[in-house]
C-alpha positions in Angstrom: 81.5 -42.9 58.7 80.9 -42.1 55.1 83.8 -41.3 52.8 84.0 -37.7 51.5 86.4 -35.2 50.1 86.3 -31.5 50.7 88.1 -29.0 48.4 87.6 -25.5 49.7 90.0 -22.9 48.1 89.5 -19.8 50.0 91.7 -16.7 50.2 91.1 -14.4 53.2 92.8 -11.0 53.1 92.8 -8.6 56.0 94.5 -5.4 56.8 95.3 -1.9 55.6 95.7 -1.6 51.8 94.5 -5.2 51.1 91.5 -4.1 49.0 94.0 -3.1 46.2 94.8 -6.8 45.8 91.2 -7.8 44.8 91.6 -7.5 41.0 94.7 -9.8 41.1 92.8 -12.4 43.1 89.7 -12.6 40.8 89.9 -14.9 37.7 89.6 -13.0 34.4 86.0 -12.8 33.1 84.6 -13.9 36.5 81.2 -12.8 37.5 81.4 -11.6 41.1 78.8 -11.8 43.8 79.5 -9.0 46.3 77.8 -9.8 49.6 77.6 -7.4 52.5 75.6 -6.5 55.5 73.5 -3.5 56.5 75.3 -0.7 54.9 78.3 0.3 57.0 80.6 -0.4 54.0 78.9 2.6 52.3 79.4 4.9 55.3 83.1 4.0 55.8 84.1 4.0 52.1 84.8 0.3 51.7 82.2 -0.2 49.1 83.6 2.5 46.8 87.1 1.1 47.2 85.9 -2.5 46.4 84.0 -1.3 43.3 87.0 0.8 42.1 89.4 -2.1 42.5 87.0 -4.5 40.7 86.5 -2.2 37.7 86.0 -4.2 34.6 84.4 -7.2 36.3 80.7 -7.9 36.2 79.4 -7.5 39.8 76.1 -8.7 41.2 75.3 -7.3 44.7 73.6 -9.1 47.5 73.2 -6.7 50.5 71.3 -6.5 53.7 72.7 -9.6 55.2 71.9 -9.5 58.9 74.3 -10.5 61.7 74.0 -14.3 62.3 72.0 -14.5 59.0 68.7 -16.3 58.9 68.4 -19.4 56.8 65.9 -17.6 54.6 68.5 -14.9 53.8 71.1 -17.5 52.9 68.7 -19.2 50.6 67.9 -15.9 48.8 71.7 -15.6 48.2 71.7 -19.2 46.8 68.9 -18.2 44.5 70.9 -15.2 43.3 74.0 -17.4 42.7 72.0 -20.0 40.8 70.3 -17.3 38.6 73.4 -15.2 38.0 75.8 -18.1 37.7 78.5 -16.3 39.7 82.0 -17.8 39.6 83.6 -15.7 42.3 82.4 -14.6 45.7 83.5 -11.5 47.7 82.1 -10.8 51.1 82.8 -7.4 52.6 82.4 -7.1 56.3 83.6 -4.3 58.5 84.6 -5.0 62.1 85.4 -2.4 64.7 87.7 -3.8 67.4 88.4 -1.8 70.5 
């Protein structure tokens, strides 16, 4: 087996009222990549809440990510990240659980 190290700082927040925490979790002067799927975040108001709570940050959007994303979609996101030199990543997904 080859030696390796993995450093993966990730902060997952879930639940009611958690979107208000976003601006405190993002480093100052960070350029944010906002990734989302097909558009339900527009219909349910999540998009507006995220944008409102990230006011003052530079945001680059990458939308239209399909469920179980294709490799080609992910590589398009990588191209955006390389071009835009994003420092912070926010993914917004909306699950409906019955």
